C-alpha positions as CSV (number, residue, x, y, z in Angstrom):
1,M,88.6,32.7,58.8
2,K,89.3,29.3,60.4
3,K,93.0,28.5,61.1
4,I,94.1,25.0,60.0
5,A,97.2,23.1,61.1
6,V,98.1,20.1,58.9
7,F,100.1,17.2,60.4
8,I,102.2,15.0,58.0
9,S,105.0,12.4,58.1
10,D,107.7,11.1,55.8
11,K,105.6,8.1,54.6
12,G,103.6,9.9,52.0
13,T,104.1,12.1,49.0
14,G,102.2,15.1,50.4
15,S,99.5,14.8,47.9
16,N,96.7,15.4,50.4
17,L,98.4,18.5,51.7
18,D,98.6,19.6,48.0
19,A,94.9,18.9,47.6
20,I,94.0,21.0,50.6
21,I,96.1,23.9,49.4
22,E,94.5,23.7,45.9
23,A,91.0,23.5,47.4
24,I,91.7,26.7,49.4
25,H,93.0,28.4,46.2
26,K,89.9,27.3,44.2
27,K,87.5,28.4,47.0
28,K,86.3,24.9,47.6
29,I,87.4,25.5,51.2
30,R,85.8,28.9,51.6
31,N,86.5,30.0,55.1
32,G,89.8,28.5,56.0
33,K,93.6,28.9,55.7
34,I,96.6,26.7,56.6
35,V,98.7,28.5,59.3
36,V,101.3,25.7,59.8
37,V,102.4,22.3,58.5
38,V,103.7,20.0,61.3
39,S,105.9,17.0,60.5
40,N,107.3,14.3,62.7
41,K,110.3,13.8,60.3
42,K,112.5,16.4,58.6
43,D,112.5,14.6,55.2
44,A,108.8,14.6,54.7
45,L,108.0,15.5,51.1
46,G,105.0,17.6,52.2
47,L,107.4,20.1,53.8
48,N,108.6,21.2,50.4
49,I,105.0,21.6,49.2
50,A,104.3,23.8,52.2
51,K,107.4,26.0,51.7
52,K,106.5,26.6,48.0
53,A,103.1,27.7,49.2
54,G,104.6,30.1,51.7
55,I,103.3,28.1,54.7
56,Q,105.3,28.0,57.9
57,T,106.6,24.5,58.9
58,I,107.8,22.9,62.1
59,I,109.3,19.5,62.8
60,R,108.8,17.6,66.1
61,D,110.7,14.3,65.9
62,L,109.6,11.7,68.5
63,S,113.0,9.9,68.4
64,E,114.7,13.0,69.8
65,Y,112.3,13.0,72.7
66,K,113.2,9.3,73.4
67,R,116.9,10.1,73.3
68,K,116.3,12.6,76.0
69,G,114.5,10.0,78.1
70,K,111.1,11.7,77.7
71,S,107.9,9.7,77.4
72,R,105.4,9.5,74.5
73,N,102.8,11.3,76.7
74,E,105.2,14.1,77.3
75,Y,105.8,14.4,73.6
76,D,102.1,14.7,72.9
77,D,101.5,17.2,75.7
78,D,104.4,19.4,74.6
79,L,103.3,19.3,71.0
80,G,99.7,20.1,71.8
81,K,100.7,23.0,74.1
82,F,103.2,24.4,71.6
83,V,100.9,24.3,68.6
84,K,97.9,25.8,70.5
85,K,100.0,28.7,72.0
86,K,102.0,29.5,68.9
87,F,99.3,29.1,66.1
88,Q,95.9,28.9,67.9
89,P,94.5,26.6,65.2
90,D,90.7,26.0,65.0
91,L,91.3,22.7,63.3
92,I,94.0,20.0,63.3
93,V,94.1,17.9,60.1
94,L,96.1,14.6,60.2
95,A,97.0,14.0,56.5
96,G,99.3,11.0,56.8
97,W,100.5,11.6,60.4
98,M,101.8,8.2,61.3
99,L,101.6,8.5,65.1
100,I,98.5,7.8,67.3
101,L,97.9,10.9,69.3
102,S,97.0,10.3,73.0
103,G,94.7,12.2,75.2
104,N,97.6,14.4,76.2
105,F,97.3,16.0,72.8
106,I,93.6,15.6,72.2
107,K,92.7,17.6,75.3
108,Y,94.0,20.8,73.7
109,F,91.7,20.4,70.6
110,P,88.6,18.5,71.6
111,N,86.3,17.7,68.6
112,R,88.7,19.6,66.4
113,I,91.2,16.9,65.2
114,M,90.3,15.5,61.8
115,N,92.0,12.3,60.5
116,L,92.1,10.6,57.1
117,H,91.9,6.9,57.5
118,P,92.8,4.5,54.6
119,G,89.8,2.2,55.2
120,L,86.1,2.3,55.7
121,L,85.2,3.1,59.3
122,P,81.7,2.8,60.7
123,D,79.7,5.2,62.8
124,G,80.7,4.6,66.4
125,D,81.7,1.2,67.7
126,E,80.0,-1.0,65.0
127,D,82.0,-3.8,63.5
128,F,80.5,-3.2,60.0
129,V,80.2,-0.3,57.6
130,T,77.0,0.3,55.7
131,L,77.8,1.1,52.0
132,R,75.7,3.5,49.9
133,D,73.8,0.6,48.4
134,G,72.8,-0.7,51.8
135,K,75.3,-3.6,51.9
136,K,77.6,-4.2,54.9
137,I,81.3,-4.9,54.9
138,K,83.7,-5.4,57.8
139,A,85.3,-2.2,59.2
140,I,89.1,-1.9,58.8
141,R,90.6,-0.4,62.0
142,G,94.1,-0.1,63.3
143,L,96.0,-0.7,60.1
144,H,98.2,1.8,58.2
145,T,97.8,2.5,54.5
146,D,99.4,-0.5,52.7
147,A,98.2,-3.0,55.3
148,A,94.6,-1.7,55.2
149,V,94.5,-1.8,51.4
150,Q,96.0,-5.3,51.3
151,Y,93.4,-6.4,53.9
152,A,90.5,-5.3,51.7
153,I,92.0,-7.2,48.7
154,D,92.8,-10.4,50.7
155,H,89.3,-10.6,52.1
156,H,87.6,-10.0,48.7
157,F,85.8,-6.9,49.6
158,P,83.6,-5.6,46.7
159,V,84.7,-2.0,47.6
160,T,87.1,-0.2,49.9
161,G,87.7,3.4,50.5
162,S,88.8,6.1,52.9
163,T,87.2,7.8,55.9
164,V,87.5,11.3,57.3
165,H,86.6,11.3,61.0
166,F,87.2,13.1,64.2
167,I,89.9,11.8,66.5
168,T,88.9,10.8,70.1
169,E,90.8,8.8,72.6
170,K,89.1,5.7,71.1
171,V,91.2,6.5,68.0
172,D,89.3,4.9,65.0
173,Q,85.9,5.2,66.7
174,G,85.5,8.9,66.5
175,P,82.5,10.5,64.6
176,V,82.6,9.8,60.9
177,I,82.4,12.9,58.7
178,I,82.6,11.5,55.2
179,R,83.6,8.4,53.3
180,S,84.7,7.5,49.8
181,E,83.9,4.2,48.1
182,V,86.2,2.6,45.5
183,R,85.4,-0.6,43.7
184,I,88.0,-3.3,43.9
185,M,89.0,-4.9,40.6
186,A,89.9,-8.6,40.2
187,D,93.5,-7.8,39.2
188,D,94.1,-5.0,41.7
189,T,97.4,-4.7,43.5
190,V,97.9,-2.5,46.6
191,G,99.6,0.2,44.4
192,R,96.9,0.3,41.7
193,L,94.0,0.3,44.2
194,Y,95.5,2.9,46.4
195,E,96.1,5.2,43.5
196,R,92.4,5.2,42.9
197,M,91.7,5.7,46.6
198,K,94.0,8.7,46.7
199,K,92.0,10.4,44.0
200,E,88.9,10.1,46.1
201,E,90.8,11.2,49.2
202,H,91.7,14.4,47.5
203,N,88.0,15.1,47.1
204,I,86.6,14.1,50.5
205,L,89.3,15.6,52.7
206,P,88.8,19.2,51.4
207,K,85.0,18.6,51.6
208,A,85.3,17.6,55.3
209,I,87.5,20.6,56.1
210,N,85.0,22.9,54.3
211,L,82.2,21.5,56.4
212,F,84.1,22.4,59.6
213,C,85.1,25.9,58.3
214,E,81.5,26.6,57.5
215,G,80.5,25.7,61.1
216,K,78.5,22.6,60.0
217,I,80.5,20.1,62.0
218,G,82.9,20.1,64.9
219,D,82.6,21.5,68.4
220,K,79.9,24.0,67.4
221,N,77.0,24.0,65.0
222,G,75.4,27.3,64.3
223,D,74.9,29.6,67.2
224,D,76.0,28.2,70.6
225,G,76.0,24.7,69.3
226,K,72.5,24.9,67.9
227,M,71.3,24.1,64.4
228,K,69.5,25.8,61.6
229,I,66.6,23.8,60.2
230,L,64.9,24.0,56.8
231,I,61.4,22.4,56.6
232,I,60.1,21.8,53.1
233,G,56.4,22.1,52.6
234,S,53.4,24.4,53.2
235,G,50.7,22.4,54.9
236,G,49.5,21.4,58.4
237,R,52.0,18.7,58.6
238,E,54.9,21.1,58.1
239,H,53.3,23.6,60.6
240,A,53.2,20.8,63.2
241,L,56.8,19.8,62.5
242,A,57.9,23.4,62.8
243,W,56.0,23.8,66.0
244,R,57.7,20.7,67.5
245,F,61.2,21.8,66.3
246,S,60.6,25.2,67.8
247,Q,60.6,23.5,71.2
248,S,64.0,21.9,70.7
249,K,67.0,23.3,72.7
250,K,69.2,22.1,69.8
251,V,67.6,24.4,67.2
252,S,68.6,28.0,66.7
253,K,66.5,29.0,63.7
254,I,63.8,27.4,61.5
255,F,63.1,28.2,57.9
256,C,60.0,26.9,56.1
257,A,59.8,26.7,52.3
258,P,57.4,28.0,51.4
259,G,55.6,27.7,54.7
260,N,52.2,29.4,55.6
261,P,50.8,32.1,57.9
262,G,51.0,29.7,60.8
263,T,54.6,28.8,60.3
264,K,55.4,32.5,60.0
265,K,54.9,32.9,63.7
266,I,57.6,30.4,64.7
267,A,59.8,30.3,61.6
268,Q,61.1,32.4,58.7
269,N,59.1,31.6,55.6
270,V,61.0,31.4,52.3
271,E,59.3,31.9,48.9
272,I,60.6,28.7,47.3
273,S,58.3,26.0,46.1
274,S,58.7,22.6,47.5
275,S,59.0,21.3,43.9
276,D,62.0,23.6,43.2
277,I,64.7,21.3,44.5
278,D,67.5,23.2,42.8
279,G,66.3,26.4,44.4
280,L,66.1,24.7,47.8
281,L,69.6,23.4,47.4
282,R,70.9,26.9,46.6
283,F,69.1,28.3,49.6
284,A,70.4,25.6,52.0
285,K,74.0,26.2,50.8
286,K,73.7,30.0,51.1
287,E,72.1,29.9,54.6
288,K,74.4,27.0,55.8
289,I,71.5,24.9,56.8
290,D,72.4,22.1,59.2
291,L,69.4,19.9,58.6
292,T,66.6,19.8,56.1
293,F,63.3,18.0,56.8
294,V,61.1,17.1,53.9
295,G,57.4,17.2,54.5
296,P,55.6,16.2,51.3
297,E,56.4,13.2,49.1
298,A,56.8,15.0,45.7
299,P,60.4,16.4,46.3
300,L,61.5,13.0,47.7
301,I,60.2,11.2,44.7
302,A,62.0,13.8,42.5
303,G,65.3,13.0,44.2
304,I,65.9,15.9,46.6
305,A,67.6,13.6,49.2
306,D,70.0,12.4,46.5
307,L,70.8,16.0,45.5
308,F,71.3,17.3,49.0
309,Q,73.5,14.3,50.1
310,K,75.6,14.7,46.9
311,N,76.3,18.3,48.1
312,D,77.1,17.1,51.7
313,L,73.9,18.5,53.2
314,K,72.0,16.6,55.9
315,I,68.4,15.8,55.0
316,I,65.7,13.6,56.5
317,G,63.9,11.6,53.8
318,P,64.6,8.6,51.6
319,R,66.5,8.8,48.3
320,K,64.7,8.6,45.0
321,N,65.0,4.9,44.5
322,A,63.5,4.2,48.0
323,A,60.8,6.9,47.7
324,A,59.5,5.0,44.7
325,I,57.6,2.9,47.3
326,E,55.1,5.8,47.3
327,G,55.9,7.3,43.8
328,S,54.9,4.1,42.1
329,K,52.1,1.9,43.4
330,V,53.2,-0.7,40.9
331,F,56.7,-0.8,42.4
332,A,55.3,-1.1,45.9
333,K,52.9,-3.9,44.9
334,K,55.6,-5.9,43.0
335,L,57.9,-5.5,46.0
336,M,55.2,-6.9,48.3
337,L,54.5,-9.8,46.0
338,K,58.2,-10.7,45.7
339,Y,58.8,-10.6,49.4
340,K,55.5,-12.0,50.6
341,I,54.4,-8.9,52.4
342,P,50.6,-9.2,53.1
343,T,48.5,-7.1,50.7
344,G,45.4,-7.5,48.5
345,E,45.4,-9.3,45.2
346,F,45.9,-7.0,42.2
347,A,46.3,-6.6,38.4
348,I,48.3,-3.9,36.6
349,F,47.2,-2.3,33.3
350,D,48.8,0.3,31.0
351,D,46.3,-0.3,28.2
352,Y,42.8,1.1,28.6
353,K,41.1,-1.5,26.4
354,Y,42.5,-4.5,28.3
355,A,41.6,-2.9,31.7
356,R,38.1,-2.2,30.5
357,E,37.6,-5.8,29.5
358,F,39.1,-7.0,32.7
359,L,36.6,-5.0,34.8
360,K,33.7,-6.8,33.0
361,T,34.8,-10.2,34.5
362,Q,35.3,-9.1,38.1
363,K,33.4,-9.3,41.3
364,Y,32.4,-6.1,43.1
365,P,33.2,-4.0,45.0
366,L,36.8,-3.6,43.9
367,V,39.4,-0.8,44.0
368,I,41.0,1.1,41.2
369,K,44.2,3.2,41.8
370,A,46.1,5.5,39.5
371,E,49.8,4.5,39.8
372,G,51.4,7.8,40.7
373,Q,51.0,10.8,43.0
374,C,47.4,12.0,43.3
375,F,47.4,13.4,46.8
376,G,44.9,10.9,48.2
377,K,42.4,11.3,45.3
378,G,43.6,8.8,42.8
379,V,41.7,5.9,44.4
380,A,38.1,4.8,43.9
381,V,36.2,2.1,45.7
382,C,33.8,0.9,42.9
383,K,30.6,-0.8,44.0
384,N,29.7,-2.0,40.5
385,S,30.9,-2.3,36.9
386,L,29.4,1.1,36.0
387,E,31.3,3.0,38.6
388,A,34.5,1.1,37.8
389,Q,34.2,1.8,34.0
390,S,33.5,5.5,34.7
391,F,36.5,6.0,37.0
392,L,38.8,4.0,34.7
393,K,37.8,6.3,31.8
394,D,38.5,9.4,33.9
395,V,42.0,8.2,34.8
396,M,43.2,6.6,31.5
397,V,41.2,8.5,28.8
398,R,40.2,11.8,30.3
399,K,43.5,11.8,32.2
400,I,42.2,13.7,35.2
401,F,45.5,12.9,37.0
402,G,47.7,13.5,34.0
403,D,50.6,11.1,33.5
404,E,50.2,9.8,37.1
405,G,47.4,7.7,35.7
406,K,49.2,6.2,32.7
407,R,49.1,2.9,34.6
408,V,46.4,1.7,36.9
409,L,46.0,-1.1,39.5
410,V,42.8,-3.0,39.9
411,E,42.8,-4.4,43.4
412,E,40.8,-6.7,45.6
413,Y,38.5,-4.8,48.0
414,L,39.5,-5.4,51.6
415,C,37.2,-4.9,54.6
416,G,38.3,-3.7,58.0
417,Q,39.5,-0.7,59.9
418,E,42.2,1.4,58.2
419,I,45.3,2.3,60.3
420,S,48.2,4.7,59.7
421,F,51.3,3.0,61.0
422,M,54.4,5.2,60.8
423,V,58.0,4.2,61.8
424,V,61.3,5.9,62.1
425,T,64.1,3.9,60.3
426,D,67.7,4.2,59.3
427,G,67.4,1.5,56.7
428,F,68.4,-1.3,59.1
429,N,66.5,-0.8,62.4
430,F,63.2,1.0,63.1
431,V,61.1,2.2,66.0
432,S,57.3,2.6,65.7
433,L,55.4,5.8,66.3
434,L,52.0,5.7,67.9
435,P,49.5,4.2,65.5
436,S,46.9,6.7,64.3
437,Q,43.7,6.6,62.2
438,D,43.1,9.0,59.3
439,H,39.7,9.7,57.8
440,K,39.9,10.0,54.0
441,K,36.2,10.5,53.0
442,I,34.8,14.0,52.9
443,N,31.7,13.2,55.0
444,D,30.7,11.5,58.2
445,K,30.5,7.7,58.3
446,D,33.1,7.5,55.5
447,K,30.7,8.8,52.8
448,G,31.6,10.8,49.7
449,P,34.8,11.1,47.7
450,N,38.3,10.7,48.9
451,T,40.3,13.7,50.2
452,G,43.8,14.3,51.4
453,G,42.5,13.6,54.9
454,M,39.7,15.1,57.0
455,G,41.1,14.4,60.4
456,A,43.0,11.9,62.5
457,Y,43.5,10.8,66.1
458,A,46.2,8.9,68.0
459,P,46.7,6.4,69.6
460,V,44.3,3.8,68.2
461,P,42.8,2.1,71.3
462,F,41.8,-1.1,69.6
463,L,45.3,-1.8,68.2
464,H,46.6,-4.0,71.1
465,K,50.3,-4.9,71.6
466,K,50.0,-8.4,70.1
467,L,48.7,-7.0,66.8
468,L,51.2,-4.2,66.9
469,K,54.0,-6.7,67.1
470,R,52.5,-8.7,64.3
471,I,52.5,-5.6,62.1
472,E,56.1,-4.9,62.9
473,K,57.1,-8.6,62.3
474,D,55.1,-9.3,59.1
475,I,55.0,-5.9,57.4
476,V,57.5,-3.3,58.6
477,R,60.7,-5.3,59.1
478,P,60.2,-7.3,55.9
479,T,59.6,-4.1,53.9
480,I,62.8,-2.4,55.2
481,E,64.8,-5.5,54.5
482,A,63.2,-5.9,51.0
483,L,64.1,-2.4,50.0
484,R,67.7,-2.9,51.2
485,K,68.0,-6.1,49.3
486,E,66.8,-4.3,46.2
487,G,69.5,-1.6,46.7
488,C,67.1,1.0,48.0
489,L,68.3,1.7,51.5
490,Y,65.4,3.5,53.2
491,E,66.1,6.3,55.6
492,G,63.5,8.5,57.2
493,I,59.8,8.0,57.9
494,L,58.2,4.9,56.4
495,Y,54.4,5.0,56.5
496,P,52.4,1.9,55.5
497,G,48.7,2.5,55.3
498,L,47.1,-0.7,56.7
499,I,43.8,-2.4,56.9
500,L,42.9,-4.8,59.6
501,T,41.1,-7.7,57.8
502,D,39.8,-11.0,59.2
503,E,43.0,-12.6,57.9
504,G,45.2,-10.1,59.7
505,P,46.7,-6.7,58.8
506,K,47.5,-6.0,55.2
507,V,49.1,-3.1,53.3
508,L,46.8,-0.8,51.3
509,E,49.7,1.5,50.2
510,F,53.0,2.9,51.3
511,N,54.0,6.5,51.9
512,C,57.6,7.8,52.1
513,R,57.0,10.6,54.7
514,F,54.9,11.7,57.7
515,G,51.1,11.6,57.1
516,D,48.9,14.7,57.0
517,P,46.9,15.1,59.2
518,E,48.3,12.2,61.3
519,T,51.4,14.2,62.1
520,Q,49.4,16.9,64.0
521,P,48.2,14.6,66.8
522,L,51.5,12.8,66.9
523,M,53.5,16.0,67.4
524,M,51.0,17.0,70.2
525,L,51.8,13.7,72.1
526,L,55.5,13.2,71.4
527,K,57.8,13.8,74.4
528,N,61.1,13.4,72.6
529,D,63.0,16.3,71.1
530,L,62.3,15.9,67.4
531,M,66.0,16.6,66.7
532,E,66.9,13.6,68.7
533,I,64.9,11.4,66.2
534,C,66.6,13.1,63.2
535,Q,70.1,12.6,64.6
536,A,69.4,8.9,65.3
537,I,68.4,8.5,61.6
538,L,71.4,10.3,60.3
539,A,73.8,8.4,62.6
540,K,72.2,5.1,61.9
541,K,71.5,4.6,65.6
542,V,67.7,4.1,65.5
543,K,68.2,0.9,67.4
544,N,69.2,3.0,70.4
545,L,66.2,5.4,70.1
546,K,63.6,5.2,72.8
547,L,60.4,7.1,72.1
548,A,58.3,8.5,74.9
549,W,54.7,9.7,74.6
550,Q,52.3,11.8,76.7
551,K,49.5,9.9,78.3
552,G,46.0,10.3,76.7
553,A,45.1,11.0,73.1
554,A,45.0,13.8,70.6
555,V,42.5,14.5,67.8
556,C,42.9,16.7,64.7
557,V,39.8,17.9,62.8
558,V,40.4,19.4,59.4
559,L,38.3,22.4,58.4
560,S,37.8,22.5,54.6
561,S,36.6,25.0,52.0
562,K,33.2,24.8,50.5
563,G,33.3,22.5,47.4
564,Y,36.4,20.5,48.5
565,P,37.6,18.0,47.2
566,G,36.1,19.3,44.0
567,K,36.3,22.9,42.9
568,Y,36.4,24.9,46.1
569,R,36.1,28.5,47.1
570,K,39.1,30.7,48.2
571,G,39.4,34.1,50.0
572,D,37.0,33.6,52.9
573,V,38.1,35.3,56.2
574,V,38.9,32.9,59.0
575,K,37.5,34.1,62.2
576,G,37.9,33.1,65.8
577,L,41.6,32.2,65.8
578,D,42.2,34.6,68.7
579,S,39.2,33.3,70.7
580,A,40.1,29.6,70.5
581,D,41.3,28.0,73.8
582,L,44.9,27.8,72.7
583,D,47.3,26.4,75.3
584,N,49.5,23.2,75.7
585,H,46.4,21.2,75.0
586,L,45.1,22.8,71.8
587,S,46.9,24.0,68.6
588,V,45.6,25.2,65.3
589,F,47.8,24.1,62.4
590,H,47.4,26.0,59.1
591,S,47.0,23.9,56.0
592,G,45.7,26.2,53.3
593,T,45.7,29.9,54.4
594,K,47.1,33.2,53.3
595,E,47.5,36.5,55.0
596,E,46.3,39.8,53.6
597,K,46.2,43.1,55.4
598,G,46.4,41.4,58.7
599,K,43.6,38.9,58.0
600,I,43.8,35.2,57.5
601,L,42.0,34.0,54.4
602,T,41.2,30.5,53.1
603,N,43.5,29.6,50.2
604,S,43.1,25.9,49.6
605,G,40.8,22.9,50.0
606,R,42.0,21.9,53.5
607,V,42.3,25.1,55.5
608,L,43.1,24.4,59.2
609,G,43.7,21.4,61.5
610,V,42.3,22.1,64.9
611,T,44.1,19.7,67.2
612,G,43.3,19.0,70.9
613,K,44.9,16.7,73.5
614,G,43.1,15.1,76.5
615,S,43.6,12.5,79.1
616,N,41.6,10.2,77.0
617,L,40.1,10.1,73.5
618,A,36.7,11.4,74.5
619,K,38.1,14.4,76.3
620,A,40.4,15.2,73.3
621,M,37.4,15.1,71.0
622,K,35.4,17.4,73.3
623,L,38.2,19.9,73.5
624,T,38.8,19.9,69.7
625,Y,35.2,20.2,68.7
626,G,34.5,22.7,71.4
627,N,36.8,25.2,69.5
628,I,35.1,24.8,66.2
629,G,32.0,26.7,65.3
630,K,30.4,30.2,65.0
631,K,31.5,31.3,68.4
632,V,35.1,30.2,67.9
633,I,37.0,29.1,64.8
634,H,34.9,29.4,61.6
635,F,34.7,30.8,58.1
636,S,32.0,31.0,55.4
637,G,31.3,27.7,53.8
638,M,33.3,25.8,56.3
639,H,32.9,22.0,56.2
640,Y,34.2,19.4,58.6
641,R,33.5,15.9,59.8
642,K,31.7,15.5,63.1
643,D,33.0,12.0,63.8
644,I,36.8,12.1,63.9
645,G,37.8,9.8,66.8
646,L,34.4,8.1,67.0
647,K,35.7,4.8,65.6
648,G,38.2,4.7,68.4
649,L,35.4,5.0,71.0
650,E,33.0,2.5,69.3
651,E,35.3,-0.1,67.8
652,S,35.6,-3.3,69.9
653,L,37.3,-5.4,67.1
654,W,40.6,-7.0,68.0
655,E,40.2,-6.5,71.7
């Protein structure tokens, strides 16, 4: 049980103290109790509230110290020393304490002094606060209640609010815990506006205290300052993320929901589907998860980030309105059109007859896409009208993708090399990951139907710095800004799939998460602690993030089941996992496997991602392919492409 000391003054009504007491009574603060209420004035109204609740009170009046000729620093030192020795509180809560505490007090309770500020404070030393809708307003620092509220009204802020933050010697620049936002009305007075602000204060202050009492914030997180991580998903991407998180000194435990036999070796698998966002929320609350990382797009599109954030849980991934950039190809195309982000020409149809007639008038080849989530399979490059009409009928009449194909896009066919270009962003700034190249077609030389991805390599040797900067300038930055302007602040991993045309790079599609299998080679090459990247996103400090990469290249080759991407076989025994040359240069990431009686069996279309790293692309390919085959990793009916990485060796375009 955490011991709490609440500091008050005579300037308020004691309503925040009352809210804390009520929250403890109603179990909204589940592991804390108030051991003392401290006031700097004997006539503070909150003292009566404390006494009625049976809480001990003490008064330490600064004016008495001054009369005795003692300094303010002596007052702070004596107060800190006394409170620590007498009550040993785990947390100090300033709920209307009208004195600025110096380092002489703070030294007794580092990272354990929580303050309620009557204005919106930013993270760190920024001058502006980022609102929930992505807009910025000026921070209000150094003003007491009435003055802070009046300032917001006088400067015509659209909203104001309160901030709960930790106290440091920089006073109003300590780490922000939680904020409230209250809209300002045209006829607001200080009194009317502050009454609404107080209602929100009574919600956020107990929430912040509860976060501390549950060990989620403060001087410790989890065991010895380390964090508990929940990774959502079951594929190779999630295995690679868990593998990378397992190397972090900041992580104490990893859960994967639902995970796979590969993640089981480095994490605790949890039998919760990635689509069960309510079940995932319950689990995260029960286990006091410090950070959740979402692998697949479906839960993000369903709004898991909104749900977790509403429940004060930290999560990596965009909110529902921003995840629509992948969830709806129509939304993405309209956004690109409005903000002049380079992409192919397109037409949108929700009526099969109109779409069918339109196809009769077009030049071929062209591309048809189902609007929604089809896991890489809802796209067809049609060489002629017959192919186009057949795929259109599959999507809109036979409904092979269900409601995800209620609308279709007919797009211009673009020629060139396709590139996966992922960035880390906090909604304002971004940093680019190494460019990679996925291979969607099932067979060598890009033949056959589309899949979820048959392999990838990184970096892309023919993507030179000048072109990379052009992609960032013409595509990435405008997209992040466009989403913010549309009220869709994007936080997480943004992944535009690009094509390098003769006219320059253009967007084929957007994804709202890490790619699979691109994540596998990226995690093999990343030098940074993955937790460092997550913390930069959450703190909106991506502009300060510097990514470092190992020299050389990495290649992931996907081993698939017989029949994939159509009806495929399950239950074949995977052999050779123990004989593979597994070390720091080679990893085997599970995508679709299950474990029965100690054996690993195939359980999906994409089974494994064998991923090798070398001092150059050719050596990485040699290592990876050298561990695939009958003498090493294999299973009955195994299929894989033999040319993953070959484009990087052969391509001279753009050099």
